[in-house]
N, C-alpha and C positions, 0 to 999 in steps of 0.2 A: 899371404901378402898383408892382409889387414892386421893379423896377429903380430907379424914382424914389425909393423909400423907402430903398434901400441906403446912400446916403451918410449919411443921418441915423443909421441903425442902426450903421454903422461908427463914427461919432463917439460915440454913446451907449455902445456896448460896447467902444470903444477897440481895434478890430481892423481890419487891412487886408483881411480876407476879403470876397469878393464872389462870389455865385452866378453872376452874369453872367460874371465873369472865370474862374471855375472851369470853366464850360462852354466859353467862347470860346477860351481859351488852348489847349485840347486840340485843337479842330478848325481853328482859324485863328490861329496864334500872332501874326501881324502885324496882322490885322484882327479881333482878338478881341472888341472891343466890339460891333460890329454882329453878328457871328456868335453871340456869347453871348446878346445880347438877343433875336435871332430864335429861338434854341433855347429860351431861357427862356420866351418868350411862347408858343411851341408846346407846351412842357411844361404850362404853366398852363392853356392852352385844352383840352388833352387831359384833364387832371385834371378840369376843370370839366364837360366833356362826359360823362366816365365817372361822375362823382359824380351828375349829373342822371339819366343813363340807368339807373343802379343804384338809383334811387328816393330819392336823398338830397335833402334840402331843409332850409331854415332855417339860421340862423346856428350853432346849437349843433352840429348834425350836421356842417356844413361845417368848423367849427373843429376838432372831434374828428377828422374825416377828414384834414384838413391836418396836424394834429399826429401822427396815426398814420403818415402818409406820411413825415414828418420822422424819426420814430423808426425806421421800417422801413429808410430809406435811410442812416441815420447810420453803421452799421457799414461802409458802403462807403468811409468816410474812411480805412480801413486801406490801401486801394488808392491813394487820392488822396495820402495821406502818402508813399507810396513812388514814385509815378510823375508827379505833376503838376509841370509846369515851375516853378511858383512855390514849391512845397515844396522841390524839388531845389535851387533857387537860394538858398533861405533868405529869399526875399521874404515868405513866410508862415511863421508858427510851426507846429509840429505841430497838426493839426486835431482828430484823434479824441478826445483827452483835454483839449481846451481849453474850459473852462467859459464863457469870454466868447463864443467862436464858437458854442457850443451855445445860449447865451442869445439871441444874435443870430438864429439860425435858428428858435428857438421863437417869438420875437417876430414875425419875418417871416411864418412860417407861420400864426400867429394872425391877423395882419392879412389875409392872403390868404383864410383860411377865413371870417372875418367878412364880408369883401366878397363872396366867392362866395355865402355863405349869404343875403346880402341880395338877390341876383339870382335865386336858384333857389328858387321857391316849390313847395309840394307840388302834385301834379297835381290833387288834390281841390280845392284852393283855386283853381286855374286854371279848373277846370270850373264851380265854384260861382259 
């Protein structure tokens, strides 16, 4: 879902940045698309499972959890800016202080959180 949304978000925020490419180019430079998609899907599934197991439910909680994760991981762009092949080649602009990329990530995490929250109901609601 997120990967399918990326091209639209790239156009809206006018940025070449892609989470799928971010992950994929590091682990499989030539086959980055399939590697990045697989890793991104695994990350999303792991996040969803952790969210549910920790008692999270509903759109508001999922949205807040997804945005918290975004903010918690954002400082990692210090490392990405120094080491990622797309940053080193100049294909991507500096990421850490880029407001368009930050906006893209906030929007993507919001959609992810809202979709996740639509699927994870409270345990009390499931029992009832």
